Structure formats: structure tokens, C-alpha cells
C-alpha positions as CSV (number, residue, x, y, z in Angstrom):
1,M,149.1,-223.0,-76.7
2,R,146.0,-221.8,-74.9
3,L,146.3,-221.0,-71.2
4,M,143.3,-220.4,-69.0
5,T,142.6,-219.6,-65.3
6,W,139.2,-219.9,-63.7
7,N,137.8,-219.6,-60.2
8,V,134.9,-222.1,-60.4
9,L,133.1,-221.4,-57.1
10,W,133.6,-224.8,-55.5
11,R,130.2,-226.3,-54.4
12,F,128.7,-223.1,-53.3
13,D,125.2,-222.0,-54.4
14,P,123.6,-221.6,-56.9
15,D,123.3,-225.3,-57.9
16,W,126.9,-226.4,-58.3
17,R,125.9,-229.4,-60.5
18,D,124.1,-227.1,-63.0
19,R,127.0,-224.7,-62.9
20,E,129.5,-227.6,-63.5
21,R,127.7,-228.5,-66.7
22,G,128.3,-224.9,-67.8
23,I,131.9,-225.1,-66.8
24,L,132.4,-228.3,-68.8
25,A,130.6,-226.9,-71.8
26,T,132.8,-223.8,-71.8
27,L,135.9,-225.9,-71.6
28,D,134.7,-228.1,-74.4
29,R,134.4,-225.0,-76.5
30,L,137.6,-223.3,-75.6
31,E,139.9,-226.4,-75.4
32,P,142.6,-225.0,-73.1
33,D,146.1,-226.7,-73.2
34,V,146.8,-225.6,-69.6
35,L,144.1,-224.7,-67.1
36,G,144.4,-223.4,-63.6
37,L,141.4,-223.9,-61.3
38,Q,140.7,-222.0,-58.0
39,E,137.9,-223.1,-55.6
40,C,138.3,-226.5,-57.1
41,W,136.6,-229.4,-55.2
42,S,138.1,-232.7,-54.1
43,V,136.4,-235.8,-52.6
44,G,138.7,-238.7,-51.5
45,D,141.2,-239.3,-54.3
46,A,139.1,-237.6,-57.0
47,S,139.0,-233.9,-57.8
48,Q,137.2,-231.6,-60.2
49,A,140.5,-231.3,-62.0
50,D,140.6,-235.0,-62.5
51,L,137.0,-235.0,-63.9
52,I,137.9,-232.2,-66.4
53,A,141.1,-233.9,-67.4
54,E,139.3,-237.2,-68.0
55,R,136.7,-235.5,-70.2
56,L,139.3,-233.6,-72.2
57,G,141.9,-236.4,-72.4
58,L,144.4,-234.4,-70.4
59,H,146.5,-234.7,-67.2
60,A,145.6,-233.3,-63.8
61,A,146.9,-232.4,-60.3
62,F,145.3,-231.0,-57.2
63,A,146.5,-229.4,-54.0
64,G,144.8,-228.1,-50.9
65,P,143.7,-226.5,-48.8
66,S,142.9,-223.2,-50.4
67,L,140.7,-220.2,-49.9
68,P,138.0,-219.6,-48.9
69,P,137.6,-221.8,-45.9
70,V,135.1,-224.7,-46.3
71,P,131.7,-223.8,-44.6
72,E,131.4,-225.4,-41.2
73,P,128.8,-226.8,-40.8
74,P,128.1,-227.6,-44.4
75,E,125.5,-225.4,-46.1
76,H,124.0,-228.6,-47.8
77,P,124.9,-232.3,-48.0
78,D,126.9,-232.0,-51.2
79,Q,129.5,-230.0,-49.3
80,A,130.1,-232.5,-46.5
81,G,133.6,-234.0,-46.5
82,V,134.6,-232.0,-49.6
83,R,137.9,-230.2,-49.7
84,M,138.7,-226.8,-51.2
85,G,141.8,-226.5,-53.3
86,V,143.5,-225.5,-56.5
87,G,143.7,-227.7,-59.6
88,L,145.8,-228.0,-62.7
89,V,144.8,-229.6,-66.0
90,S,147.5,-230.0,-68.7
91,R,147.8,-231.3,-72.2
92,W,151.3,-232.3,-71.4
93,P,152.5,-234.8,-68.7
94,I,153.1,-233.3,-65.3
95,S,156.6,-234.4,-64.3
96,S,156.6,-232.9,-60.8
97,V,154.3,-231.3,-58.3
98,R,155.0,-229.2,-55.2
99,R,152.9,-227.5,-52.6
100,H,153.9,-224.1,-51.3
101,E,152.1,-222.9,-48.1
102,L,151.3,-219.3,-48.3
103,P,151.9,-217.1,-45.2
104,I,149.1,-216.3,-42.8
105,S,148.8,-214.4,-39.5
106,H,145.0,-214.3,-39.1
107,R,143.6,-217.6,-40.4
108,Q,144.3,-221.0,-38.7
109,V,145.0,-223.0,-41.9
110,A,147.4,-221.8,-44.5
111,P,146.3,-222.0,-48.2
112,V,148.7,-223.6,-50.6
113,A,149.9,-222.8,-54.1
114,L,150.5,-225.7,-56.6
115,E,153.7,-225.6,-58.6
116,A,154.1,-228.1,-61.4
117,E,156.6,-228.7,-64.2
118,L,155.1,-229.8,-67.5
119,R,156.9,-231.9,-70.1
120,H,156.1,-229.6,-73.1
121,P,157.8,-231.1,-76.3
122,D,159.7,-227.9,-77.0
123,A,160.9,-227.0,-73.5
124,P,159.8,-227.7,-69.9
125,L,157.3,-225.2,-68.5
126,R,156.6,-224.3,-64.9
127,V,153.0,-223.5,-63.9
128,I,151.8,-222.2,-60.5
129,V,148.2,-222.2,-59.5
130,A,147.0,-220.2,-56.5
131,A,144.3,-218.1,-54.8
132,T,145.1,-215.4,-52.3
133,E,143.5,-213.6,-49.4
134,W,140.6,-211.2,-50.1
135,E,139.5,-209.8,-46.7
136,P,140.4,-206.1,-46.4
137,E,141.2,-206.5,-42.8
138,Y,143.8,-209.2,-43.7
139,A,145.6,-206.9,-46.2
140,D,148.9,-207.7,-44.6
141,D,148.5,-211.4,-45.3
142,H,147.4,-210.5,-48.9
143,V,150.6,-208.7,-49.6
144,A,152.7,-211.5,-47.9
145,Q,151.0,-214.1,-50.1
146,T,151.6,-212.2,-53.4
147,S,155.2,-211.6,-52.3
148,A,155.6,-215.4,-51.6
149,L,154.2,-216.2,-55.1
150,A,156.7,-213.7,-56.6
151,R,159.5,-215.6,-54.9
152,V,158.3,-218.8,-56.4
153,I,158.0,-217.3,-59.8
154,A,161.6,-216.0,-59.5
155,G,162.8,-219.4,-58.5
156,A,164.0,-218.5,-55.1
157,E,162.5,-221.6,-53.6
158,A,163.2,-223.9,-56.5
159,G,165.9,-225.9,-54.8
160,R,163.5,-227.7,-52.5
161,P,162.6,-231.4,-53.3
162,A,159.4,-231.9,-55.2
163,E,156.4,-233.4,-53.5
164,S,156.1,-236.0,-56.2
165,G,157.7,-237.1,-59.4
166,S,161.4,-237.8,-60.1
167,D,162.1,-235.1,-62.7
168,A,162.1,-232.0,-60.3
169,R,165.0,-229.6,-60.8
170,H,167.1,-228.8,-57.8
171,D,169.2,-225.9,-59.2
172,P,167.4,-222.6,-58.5
173,A,169.2,-220.8,-61.3
174,A,168.2,-223.5,-63.8
175,S,164.6,-223.5,-62.6
176,A,164.3,-219.8,-62.7
177,A,165.3,-219.9,-66.4
178,I,162.2,-222.0,-67.2
179,T,159.2,-220.2,-68.7
180,T,156.9,-219.9,-65.7
181,F,153.2,-219.0,-65.7
182,L,151.1,-218.0,-62.7
183,L,147.4,-218.9,-63.1
184,A,145.7,-217.2,-60.1
185,D,142.8,-215.5,-58.5
186,L,144.8,-212.8,-56.9
187,N,141.9,-210.8,-55.5
188,C,143.4,-207.6,-56.8
189,D,143.9,-205.8,-60.1
190,A,147.2,-204.5,-61.4
191,S,146.6,-201.1,-59.9
192,Q,146.3,-202.3,-56.3
193,P,149.3,-202.5,-53.9
194,E,149.0,-206.3,-53.5
195,F,149.9,-206.7,-57.1
196,A,153.2,-204.8,-56.9
197,P,155.4,-207.8,-55.8
198,L,154.3,-209.8,-58.8
199,A,154.7,-206.9,-61.2
200,A,158.4,-206.9,-60.1
201,V,159.0,-210.4,-61.5
202,A,156.4,-211.1,-64.1
203,H,154.4,-209.6,-67.0
204,D,150.7,-209.6,-67.2
205,S,149.7,-211.6,-70.2
206,W,146.6,-209.3,-70.5
207,E,148.8,-206.4,-71.3
208,L,151.1,-208.4,-73.6
209,G,148.1,-209.7,-75.4
210,H,146.3,-206.3,-75.7
211,G,143.3,-207.4,-73.7
212,D,140.3,-205.1,-73.2
213,A,141.4,-202.4,-70.8
214,H,137.8,-202.3,-69.3
215,A,137.4,-206.0,-68.8
216,V,136.5,-207.4,-65.3
217,T,136.5,-210.9,-64.0
218,L,134.4,-210.4,-60.9
219,S,131.3,-208.6,-62.2
220,S,128.3,-207.2,-60.5
221,A,126.4,-208.2,-63.6
222,V,126.4,-211.8,-62.3
223,P,123.3,-212.3,-60.1
224,F,125.2,-214.2,-57.3
225,A,128.4,-212.1,-57.4
226,P,129.7,-211.2,-53.9
227,L,128.8,-207.5,-53.9
228,E,130.2,-207.2,-50.4
229,A,133.7,-207.8,-51.8
230,T,134.1,-204.1,-52.5
231,K,137.9,-204.4,-52.9
232,E,137.4,-206.9,-55.8
233,I,134.0,-206.4,-57.4
234,D,134.0,-205.1,-61.0
235,R,137.8,-205.4,-61.3
236,R,140.1,-207.8,-63.3
237,I,141.3,-209.8,-60.3
238,D,142.1,-213.1,-62.1
239,H,145.4,-213.3,-63.9
240,I,147.8,-215.2,-66.1
241,L,151.3,-213.9,-65.5
242,V,154.6,-214.9,-67.1
243,N,158.1,-214.5,-65.7
244,H,160.3,-211.7,-66.9
245,G,162.7,-212.9,-69.6
246,A,160.4,-215.7,-70.8
247,E,160.7,-216.4,-74.5
248,V,157.0,-216.0,-75.4
249,S,154.6,-214.0,-77.5
250,V,151.0,-213.4,-76.3
251,E,148.8,-213.4,-79.3
252,A,145.4,-212.8,-77.6
253,A,144.0,-212.3,-74.1
254,F,140.3,-212.3,-73.3
255,T,137.6,-213.2,-70.8
256,V,134.4,-215.3,-71.3
257,A,131.6,-213.3,-69.8
258,E,128.5,-215.1,-71.3
259,P,126.2,-217.4,-69.3
260,V,125.6,-221.0,-70.6
261,D,121.9,-221.8,-71.1
262,G,121.0,-218.9,-69.0
263,Q,123.2,-219.7,-66.0
264,Y,126.6,-218.2,-65.2
265,P,129.0,-221.2,-64.5
266,S,130.7,-219.2,-61.8
267,D,130.8,-215.8,-60.1
268,H,134.2,-215.3,-61.8
269,F,134.8,-215.1,-65.5
270,P,137.6,-217.2,-66.9
271,V,140.7,-215.5,-68.3
272,V,142.3,-216.9,-71.5
273,A,145.7,-216.2,-73.1
274,D,146.9,-217.6,-76.4
275,V,150.6,-217.9,-76.1
276,R,153.4,-218.9,-78.5
277,L,156.8,-220.0,-77.3
278,M,159.3,-217.9,-79.2
279,P,163.0,-218.9,-78.7
280,G,165.2,-215.9,-78.9
281,L,162.4,-213.4,-78.2
282,R,162.7,-212.5,-74.5
283,T,160.2,-210.4,-72.6
284,A,161.8,-207.5,-70.8
């Protein structure tokens, strides 16, 4: 199966409609089976994840709020009344969805992570989609949020009722045994301290799939990249992680760094991992 994570830059400039055409063209070409979206927009009952799922004939879920905060006042009319969140698109039905509020001590509104269980025909899968803090002065929140995500991966909170769906598991031990993927904009690379809590419970699919050691996902080569994000720029800060002990083989891991018709679809490059479920082959 093909997993993919992508921060798609909400409805920020440059022209989000033009960028969205590039996003859709890229997804048409790559055909992901499971897609995590950060900075995903939602208006009323419809979201960008729903739009993508309808186009690809897949299933979708959305949860908000997420980071960054929505501009107030709006920068242009297309932002008015639009939510910021995280989205999931899946080839397989989504049997349960839960929201996890991530800890904050500086911001007024807590971002959420979306946790879902997918009815894969071979075995149930858990997928978590999230975006974490990026401001250097909020580094304590950043570590607290990656630590919270590590606990979700490890199944420590799996006994809570699901937000929706009737197939949620209530046994933490059983849930922790499910192959679990985190699709996230973590705003740190594997060498930074914020990544350490996740490294304790999960493998980086990039390393398992022998991805390019020099690859970045927030690149100063993109004309509208946030160069002021000195903690994140020109680093591989977007990740697909898989829980320790998962029975998987990662056959390839790569980014997509090319513009579409002369325009970069986002300031982030998407990360792709081609994964095979391998019963009996456990990661360390």
C-alpha cells in the first residue's frame, strides 16, 4: 500500500485554488491508499479531505482545529468562516474516528490529532494524523505534543470511547498491537530533541525505506517557503512513522519536490512510503 503525508498550506497565499489544482494533479498521479493532510481546510460539513476522497473514490475524515491559527481578520474573503484541521483519506472504510487534544500552555486553542481505524482486508490498521507546534519560544509545548502523540501510538489512551463509529477497540493492549502509522508535520527532523519521544515508540519509514539522507520537506527553494522558520527550513520535518513491532516492510520512501505547471502546490513537499504488510516479520 502507498502511504502519503502532506501539509497542503490551507487557503494561504499564493492562490490556493491554483495550488489545489496542483495538489489534485499530484494525487491523481501518485494514487495514495492512505493520505494524511495537515493545514486542511473545512467549510460547513465539507472538507478538502472530502473533496479529494470524492475525486479518488476513497473515504475521508476531518478533525479540527489544528495549527497554525486561522488568520483573524481573514487575509482575503476565501478564508472567512473556514476552519483549519487535519484530514485523512483512505482506500479502506474508516471504522472509527477519535480526536486527541494536544497539550498547550501558550496558545488559547488546543490543536487536535485525528486517530482512525481502517478496515484493511488483511488486518485492521490505525492511522494518526497531526501537526505540532513550530514556534521556538513554545518549545515546551512542542515536546509535550510529540510526547502525547507517542502515547497514542503506544496505545496508552486506546481505552477511551471513539468519537464515532461502533467498531472502536476498548482494550489498550489489543489496540497497541495493531499496526499504527503516524502521518504528521512534526516541525522537527529526526535529529532534534522534539523527535525523541516518538523515536522511542516508532520507526521512521524514511529510514526503513532507505530514503535520500539529504532530502528535505520544507525547502528554501520554494519561493513562498517561510524562511523565518529557521528551526524547520531545509529539514525533513514531515514524517510517516510506524509503531515498533509492526509487521511491515517499507519498500520505498521519497518526496515529491517538483512544481506542477510552474507552481509548487504547497510550501511543504509530500512524503510517500510504499509499505507491505508482512505477517511474521516484526520491526524491532
